ZADOMI-731089 format. One line per field, with one value per residue (C-alpha): x, y, z. Coordinates in Angstrom, 1 decimal. Example, Ala and Ser with C-alpha at 12.3 -4.5 7.8 and 13.67 -1.06 7.14 Angstrom:
REM residues 2
xx	(12.3_13.7)
yy	(-4.5_-1.1)
zz	(7.8_7.1)
This chain:
REM residues 305
xx	(0.0_2.8_4.2_0.8_0.5_4.0_3.2_-0.5_-0.1_3.4_3.4_-0.1_0.6_3.7_3.6_3.2_5.2_3.6_5.7_6.1_8.7_9.0_9.5_13.2_12.6_9.7_11.9_14.6_12.2_10.6_14.1_14.9_11.4_12.0_15.3_13.5_15.6_12.5_14.3_16.1_12.9_11.2_14.1_14.1_10.3_10.2_13.0_11.4_7.9_9.3_9.7_6.7_4.1_1.3_3.1_1.0_3.7_6.0_3.2_2.4_6.0_6.3_3.2_4.4_7.9_6.5_4.5_7.7_9.3_6.3_4.9_1.4_-0.3_1.9_1.5_-2.3_-2.2_0.1_-2.0_-5.2_-3.4_-2.5_-6.1_-7.1_-4.4_-5.7_-7.5_-8.3_-10.3_-7.2_-5.3_-8.0_-8.1_-4.4_-4.3_-7.2_-5.6_-2.4_-4.3_-6.1_-2.8_-1.6_-4.7_-4.4_-0.7_-1.8_-4.6_-7.2_-9.3_-12.6_-10.9_-8.9_-12.1_-13.7_-10.8_-10.8_-14.5_-14.1_-11.4_-13.5_-16.5_-14.5_-12.8_-16.3_-17.6_-14.5_-15.0_-11.5_-12.1_-8.5_-8.3_-11.8_-10.5_-7.4_-9.5_-11.7_-8.7_-7.2_-10.6_-10.5_-7.0_-8.1_-11.1_-8.9_-6.4_-9.3_-10.3_-13.5_-12.6_-16.2_-16.4_-12.8_-13.7_-16.8_-14.6_-12.1_-14.9_-16.2_-12.8_-12.4_-15.5_-13.6_-10.4_-9.5_-6.8_-5.1_-2.6_-5.4_-7.5_-4.4_-4.1_-7.7_-7.3_-4.2_-6.1_-8.9_-6.5_-4.9_-8.3_-9.2_-5.9_-6.2_-9.6_-8.2_-10.1_-7.1_-8.9_-10.6_-7.3_-5.5_-8.2_-7.8_-4.0_-4.1_-5.9_-3.3_-0.4_-2.2_-2.8_0.7_2.2_0.1_0.4_2.8_6.6_8.9_8.9_5.1_4.8_7.6_6.0_2.6_3.9_5.8_2.6_0.7_3.3_3.2_-0.6_-0.3_2.3_0.2_-2.7_-0.2_-0.6_3.1_3.1_1.4_3.7_6.7_5.4_4.9_8.4_10.1_8.3_9.1_12.8_12.9_11.4_13.6_16.7_16.0_15.5_18.8_17.4_19.7_17.4_14.4_16.4_17.6_14.0_12.9_15.6_14.1_10.6_11.8_13.7_10.4_8.7_11.4_11.3_7.5_8.0_10.5_13.5_15.5_18.9_17.7_15.9_19.2_21.1_18.5_18.6_22.4_22.2_19.7_21.9_25.0_23.3_21.8_25.1_26.8_24.5_24.7_21.1_21.8_18.3_17.2_20.3_19.4_15.7_16.7_19.2_16.5_14.2_15.8_15.5_12.0_10.8_12.3_10.4_7.2_7.2_7.1_3.4)
yy	(0.0_2.4_2.0_2.4_5.6_6.8_6.4_8.0_10.9_12.2_13.5_15.0_16.9_18.9_22.2_25.6_28.3_31.7_34.8_36.4_37.3_33.7_32.1_31.3_29.9_27.7_26.4_25.5_23.8_21.9_20.8_19.3_17.7_16.1_14.7_13.2_15.4_16.1_17.4_20.0_20.9_21.5_23.7_25.7_26.2_27.3_29.8_31.3_31.4_33.6_36.3_35.2_33.8_33.8_32.2_29.4_27.4_27.5_26.4_23.5_22.5_22.5_20.3_17.8_17.7_17.2_14.3_12.9_12.9_11.0_14.0_13.7_15.7_18.8_18.1_18.2_21.6_23.0_21.7_23.0_26.4_25.9_25.4_28.6_30.5_29.1_31.5_29.6_26.3_24.5_25.7_24.4_21.1_20.4_21.5_19.2_16.3_16.8_17.0_13.8_12.1_13.0_11.6_8.5_8.0_8.3_5.7_8.3_6.9_8.8_12.1_11.2_10.3_13.5_15.6_13.9_14.4_18.1_18.2_16.2_18.4_21.6_19.9_18.9_22.4_23.8_21.2_19.8_16.1_15.2_16.1_14.8_11.4_11.7_12.4_9.4_7.1_8.3_7.7_4.2_3.7_4.8_2.5_-0.4_0.3_0.1_-3.3_-2.1_-3.5_-3.3_0.5_0.9_-0.7_1.6_4.6_3.4_2.7_6.2_7.6_5.5_7.2_10.5_9.3_11.5_9.4_6.0_6.8_7.8_4.7_2.5_4.0_3.2_-0.4_-0.7_0.5_-1.9_-4.8_-3.9_-4.0_-7.3_-8.8_-7.5_-9.2_-12.5_-12.2_-13.1_-13.7_-10.3_-8.7_-10.4_-9.1_-5.5_-5.7_-7.0_-3.9_-1.8_-3.4_-3.1_0.6_1.2_-0.6_1.6_5.0_4.8_5.0_2.1_2.5_2.4_-0.5_-2.5_-2.0_-2.9_-6.1_-7.2_-6.7_-8.8_-11.5_-11.5_-11.8_-14.9_-16.2_-15.7_-17.4_-20.3_-19.7_-20.3_-20.7_-17.3_-15.6_-17.0_-15.8_-12.2_-12.1_-13.4_-11.0_-8.1_-9.1_-9.0_-5.5_-4.0_-5.7_-4.1_-0.8_-1.2_-0.8_-2.6_-1.5_-3.3_-6.3_-6.6_-6.3_-9.0_-11.3_-10.8_-11.6_-14.7_-15.8_-15.6_-17.7_-20.4_-20.5_-21.0_-23.9_-25.5_-24.7_-23.1_-23.4_-21.6_-19.1_-18.2_-17.9_-15.4_-13.4_-13.2_-12.0_-9.3_-8.2_-8.0_-6.0_-3.6_-3.1_-2.5_0.5_1.8_1.1_0.3_0.2_-2.2_-4.4_-4.5_-5.3_-8.2_-9.6_-9.8_-11.7_-15.1_-15.0_-13.5_-16.2_-18.9_-17.4_-17.0_-13.2_-12.3_-13.0)
zz	(0.0_0.8_-2.7_-4.2_-2.0_-3.3_-7.2_-6.8_-4.2_-3.9_-7.6_-7.2_-3.9_-4.9_-3.2_-4.8_-3.2_-3.4_-4.1_-0.7_1.9_3.1_-0.3_0.0_3.5_2.3_-0.5_1.9_4.2_1.3_0.1_3.5_3.5_0.1_1.3_4.3_6.7_8.8_11.9_9.7_8.0_11.3_12.5_9.3_9.4_13.0_12.5_9.4_11.0_13.8_11.1_8.9_11.3_8.7_5.9_4.7_2.8_5.8_8.1_5.8_5.5_9.3_9.6_7.1_8.7_12.1_10.8_9.3_12.7_14.1_16.0_14.5_17.2_16.4_12.7_13.0_14.8_12.1_9.3_10.8_10.9_7.3_6.4_8.2_6.2_2.9_0.6_-2.6_-2.9_-4.1_-1.0_1.2_-0.7_-0.3_3.3_4.2_2.4_4.2_7.5_6.6_5.9_9.4_11.0_8.8_9.9_13.5_12.9_13.7_10.9_11.7_11.7_8.6_6.7_7.8_6.5_3.2_2.9_3.5_0.8_-1.6_-1.1_-1.9_-4.9_-6.2_-5.8_-7.5_-10.4_-9.6_-10.5_-10.1_-6.5_-5.8_-7.1_-4.9_-1.8_-2.6_-3.0_0.2_1.9_0.5_1.8_5.2_5.2_4.0_6.8_9.3_7.8_6.1_2.7_1.2_1.9_0.6_-2.7_-3.0_-2.5_-5.1_-7.5_-7.1_-7.7_-10.9_-12.4_-12.1_-13.7_-16.7_-18.4_-18.4_-15.7_-13.3_-14.3_-13.7_-10.2_-9.4_-10.6_-8.5_-5.4_-6.1_-6.5_-3.2_-1.4_-3.0_-2.0_1.6_1.8_0.4_-2.9_-5.1_-8.4_-8.3_-7.3_-10.2_-12.6_-11.4_-11.4_-15.0_-16.0_-14.1_-16.0_-19.4_-18.9_-17.6_-20.6_-22.9_-21.2_-18.3_-18.0_-17.4_-13.6_-13.4_-15.8_-14.0_-10.6_-11.8_-13.5_-10.4_-8.3_-10.8_-10.7_-6.9_-6.9_-9.1_-6.7_-3.7_-5.6_-6.3_-10.1_-10.6_-14.4_-14.8_-12.3_-14.2_-17.5_-16.1_-14.6_-17.7_-19.9_-17.6_-17.4_-21.2_-21.3_-18.6_-20.0_-23.4_-21.7_-19.9_-16.4_-14.0_-11.1_-12.4_-13.5_-9.9_-8.8_-11.1_-9.8_-6.4_-7.6_-9.4_-6.3_-4.4_-7.0_-7.0_-3.2_-3.3_-5.7_-3.4_-5.5_-2.8_-4.4_-7.6_-5.4_-3.5_-6.8_-8.2_-5.0_-5.1_-8.6_-7.6_-4.6_-6.8_-9.5_-7.0_-5.4_-8.7_-9.5_-5.9_-5.1_-1.4_-0.2_-2.9_-2.3_1.4_0.6_-1.8_0.7_3.4_1.0_1.7_5.4_5.2_2.9_5.2_8.1_6.1_6.3_2.6_2.0)
């Protein structure tokens, strides 16, 4: 879910810095935020806000950074203040979405859903279908996190009706696949993920297509449809090899290692995982190398699926 949340929300909620006296400070804060240096972002925002106490972008950056440090209570207060400083419908929409995200992270699901509804209502009145869809998907994620899979699917389905292009439709299908998988309905999840992969192949970039394909293969794997999983992974490996993407080749080795392990071919699984680790290390993808290296022990302990 976190990955699905990365490809469908981070790109959509990029901040717009107004031209005002705190602009340079907001840019510095947002730069630290983007680098995940949350403590530094909080420090920069607080210092700047002492001179520009009513700067909306600084206040929002402070709230998001506080959330990054895990201080969700403080983040909620800062983002409430951000909403009060908002002047346009779009500003209210983004502030309320960020507020909902903090409630969601703190598992305050009722409050999160209420914030997303406020955001959605404003977006609807402003005829902003894109953010209305985003708010619905976030509502679905929150419902899914709370265990209400039926209501989550209903929210995703409403969002799908607002999708304006293949990329947004792919995102909706991916969300529905996730909800079906979480509720143990693997055939329905596979059907939705096939649609995601098809749309990403047609209209998405390599990263989105590769991620969607690996998710599809993993669903086949969980459903013990090993032949189909193998077909997906082999096809993807061919695509990413032709594209020259060592990163995704390493990721496919990891996925194929999971498959071989599930089939009882542990020696082949370990060989594939070693290939993945070596390739990830070669390109300096440390986090990926670490993740792949942990796959073997996780599979042995039954933690991967």
